[in-house]
SESE-542966 format. One record per residue (C-alpha): x, y, z; residue number from 1; residue in one letter. Coordinates in steps of 0.2 Angstrom, whole numbers, padded with zeros to 4 digits. Example, Ala and Ser with C-alpha at 12.3 -4.5 7.8 and 13.67 -1.06 7.14 Angstrom:
REM SESE-542966
- 0062,-0022,0039,1,A
- 0068,-0005,0036,2,S
This chain:
REM SESE-542966
- 0000,0000,0000,1,M
- 0006,0019,-0004,2,R
- -0003,0028,0008,3,L
- -0007,0047,0012,4,T
- -0015,0052,0030,5,L
- -0024,0067,0030,6,Y
- -0025,0071,0048,7,Y
- -0020,0081,0064,8,H
- -0009,0076,0078,9,P
- -0020,0081,0091,10,L
- -0037,0074,0085,11,A
- -0042,0058,0095,12,S
- -0050,0050,0079,13,Y
- -0034,0052,0070,14,C
- -0026,0045,0085,15,H
- -0036,0029,0083,16,K
- -0030,0027,0065,17,V
- -0011,0031,0068,18,L
- -0011,0017,0082,19,I
- -0017,0005,0068,20,A
- -0004,0010,0057,21,L
- 0009,0008,0069,22,Y
- 0003,-0008,0074,23,E
- 0004,-0014,0057,24,H
- 0020,-0006,0054,25,G
- 0014,0002,0038,26,L
- 0024,0016,0030,27,E
- 0013,0032,0026,28,F
- 0015,0050,0019,29,E
- 0007,0064,0032,30,R
- -0003,0078,0027,31,R
- -0008,0089,0042,32,I
- -0024,0098,0039,33,I
- -0027,0114,0048,34,D
- -0047,0115,0048,35,L
- -0044,0134,0053,36,G
- -0036,0136,0035,37,N
- -0049,0139,0021,38,A
- -0038,0130,0007,39,A
- -0033,0115,0018,40,E
- -0052,0113,0023,41,R
- -0056,0113,0005,42,A
- -0042,0101,0001,43,E
- -0050,0089,0014,44,L
- -0067,0091,0007,45,R
- -0062,0086,-0010,46,A
- -0057,0069,-0003,47,L
- -0072,0068,0009,48,W
- -0087,0080,0008,49,P
- -0091,0080,0026,50,I
- -0075,0089,0029,51,G
- -0069,0079,0044,52,K
- -0052,0069,0046,53,F
- -0044,0057,0046,54,P
- -0045,0051,0028,55,V
- -0033,0040,0019,56,I
- -0029,0040,0002,57,R
- -0023,0023,-0005,58,D
- -0013,0028,-0021,59,H
- -0012,0010,-0027,60,E
- -0030,0006,-0024,61,G
- -0036,0024,-0031,62,Q
- -0047,0027,-0018,63,Q
- -0050,0038,-0002,64,D
- -0056,0030,0013,65,I
- -0065,0039,0027,66,A
- -0071,0036,0045,67,E
- -0060,0030,0057,68,S
- -0067,0013,0061,69,S
- -0068,0010,0042,70,I
- -0050,0015,0039,71,I
- -0044,0003,0053,72,V
- -0053,-0012,0045,73,E
- -0047,-0007,0028,74,Y
- -0028,-0007,0034,75,L
- -0031,-0025,0040,76,D
- -0028,-0028,0022,77,Q
- -0011,-0024,0023,78,A
- -0008,-0042,0032,79,G
- -0002,-0047,0049,80,G
- -0013,-0049,0063,81,R
- -0029,-0040,0060,82,P
- -0037,-0028,0072,83,L
- -0054,-0034,0068,84,V
- -0053,-0053,0071,85,P
- -0057,-0065,0058,86,R
- -0069,-0074,0070,87,D
- -0085,-0068,0067,88,A
- -0091,-0068,0085,89,A
- -0074,-0060,0090,90,A
- -0076,-0046,0076,91,A
- -0092,-0041,0084,92,L
- -0086,-0039,0100,93,Q
- -0072,-0028,0094,94,A
- -0084,-0018,0084,95,R
- -0096,-0016,0098,96,L
- -0082,-0009,0111,97,W
- -0077,0002,0096,98,D
- -0093,0010,0095,99,R
- -0094,0011,0113,100,V
- -0079,0020,0114,101,C
- -0083,0032,0101,102,D
- -0101,0036,0105,103,N
- -0101,0036,0123,104,Y
- -0082,0041,0129,105,I
- -0077,0051,0114,106,Q
- -0094,0059,0111,107,G
- -0097,0067,0127,108,P
- -0078,0072,0127,109,V
- -0081,0082,0111,110,Q
- -0097,0090,0118,111,E
- -0087,0096,0134,112,I
- -0073,0102,0124,113,V
- -0083,0111,0112,114,L
- -0092,0120,0126,115,D
- -0076,0126,0132,116,R
- -0070,0133,0116,117,I
- -0087,0141,0110,118,M
- -0090,0147,0129,119,G
- -0107,0142,0128,120,T
- -0109,0137,0146,121,D
- -0121,0123,0143,122,R
- -0127,0110,0156,123,D
- -0113,0097,0154,124,L
- -0120,0085,0168,125,E
- -0129,0074,0156,126,P
- -0112,0071,0146,127,A
- -0102,0069,0162,128,R
- -0115,0057,0168,129,A
- -0113,0047,0151,130,L
- -0094,0047,0154,131,L
- -0096,0040,0171,132,A
- -0109,0026,0165,133,T
- -0097,0021,0150,134,S
- -0082,0019,0163,135,Y
- -0093,0008,0173,136,D
- -0096,-0002,0158,137,L
- -0079,-0003,0154,138,L
- -0073,-0008,0171,139,E
- -0085,-0023,0171,140,R
- -0080,-0028,0153,141,Q
- -0061,-0027,0158,142,L
- -0063,-0041,0170,143,G
- -0064,-0053,0156,144,A
- -0047,-0050,0149,145,G
- -0032,-0039,0146,146,P
- -0039,-0030,0131,147,W
- -0056,-0022,0128,148,L
- -0063,-0036,0117,149,A
- -0053,-0050,0123,150,G
- -0036,-0058,0124,151,A
- -0029,-0048,0109,152,E
- -0027,-0030,0105,153,F
- -0040,-0025,0093,154,S
- -0050,-0010,0084,155,L
- -0058,-0008,0101,156,A
- -0042,-0004,0109,157,D
- -0037,0008,0094,158,C
- -0053,0018,0099,159,A
- -0050,0016,0118,160,A
- -0033,0023,0119,161,A
- -0037,0041,0113,162,P
- -0055,0041,0121,163,A
- -0048,0037,0138,164,L
- -0033,0049,0137,165,F
- -0044,0064,0133,166,Y
- -0058,0059,0144,167,S
- -0047,0056,0159,168,S
- -0042,0074,0158,169,T
- -0061,0078,0161,170,L
- -0066,0065,0173,171,L
- -0052,0055,0182,172,P
- -0055,0036,0184,173,F
- -0063,0033,0202,174,S
- -0052,0023,0215,175,G
- -0065,0008,0213,176,S
- -0062,0007,0194,177,Q
- -0046,-0003,0196,178,R
- -0048,-0014,0179,179,N
- -0051,0002,0169,180,L
- -0035,0012,0178,181,A
- -0024,-0004,0174,182,A
- -0030,-0005,0157,183,Y
- -0026,0013,0153,184,F
- -0008,0010,0159,185,E
- -0006,-0005,0148,186,R
- -0013,0007,0133,187,L
- -0001,0020,0136,188,V
- 0013,0009,0139,189,A
- 0010,0000,0122,190,R
- 0023,0006,0109,191,P
- 0010,0012,0096,192,S
- 0000,0021,0108,193,V
- 0015,0029,0117,194,R
- 0022,0035,0099,195,R
- 0005,0043,0096,196,V
- 0004,0053,0112,197,I
- 0023,0058,0110,198,E
- 0020,0065,0092,199,E
- 0004,0074,0099,200,A
- 0014,0082,0113,201,E
- 0019,0097,0105,202,P
- 0002,0102,0101,203,H
- -0005,0100,0118,204,F
- -0006,0118,0122,205,D
- -0020,0119,0109,206,L
- -0031,0107,0119,207,Y
- -0043,0117,0130,208,P
- -0039,0107,0145,209,F
- -0022,0105,0141,210,A
- -0017,0109,0161,211,T
- -0026,0093,0166,212,A
- -0015,0081,0155,213,I
- -0003,0073,0167,214,P
- 0016,0079,0167,215,R
- 0021,0061,0163,216,R
- 0015,0063,0146,217,F
- 0025,0080,0142,218,R
- 0043,0080,0137,219,L
- 0054,0080,0150,220,G
- 0040,0074,0163,221,G
């Protein structure tokens, strides 16, 4: 595959795809898109009219692939151990927990962050309550295996890593959520995830809750 990734190194859904790329050991060209730049926004919309990243261009396959979950599954074609399991039942579990992380963790995170950026001062208790419920859901699920969808690192973990990285700056894990806390440590210790965090670090100050990012994730600690 000859690939170009259109992305931003601070964006969580882009992190999800970067983790998959690093898990597969794939080479790719990088095209950072600044959504505040009209020309770059237009460049992205030419690939995907919705205008959201990440998007991957497969030059050999002559197609553009959008939406992070679809991109991760597409990259499995490169070979190696798939991030969406071949077994149908296991694949459903990976896809289920991918959706939980995207919709019920990353979704409220984006709502809270957007409120801070826009200064709208909305009632964010429902978003925080959804995060708390999702944490409890993951806590129970993680009693069954080291990774979110079972014994192997999968699409679900690609989604969980950036979602939990950002959500934990808004709502820390409770002391009783030991499975979740231990899982987060396994995630951030994984080379693919650690690399993504290190590449995002120079951009952390653009994140509205940057002061809540633990110092251990900053260069120099």
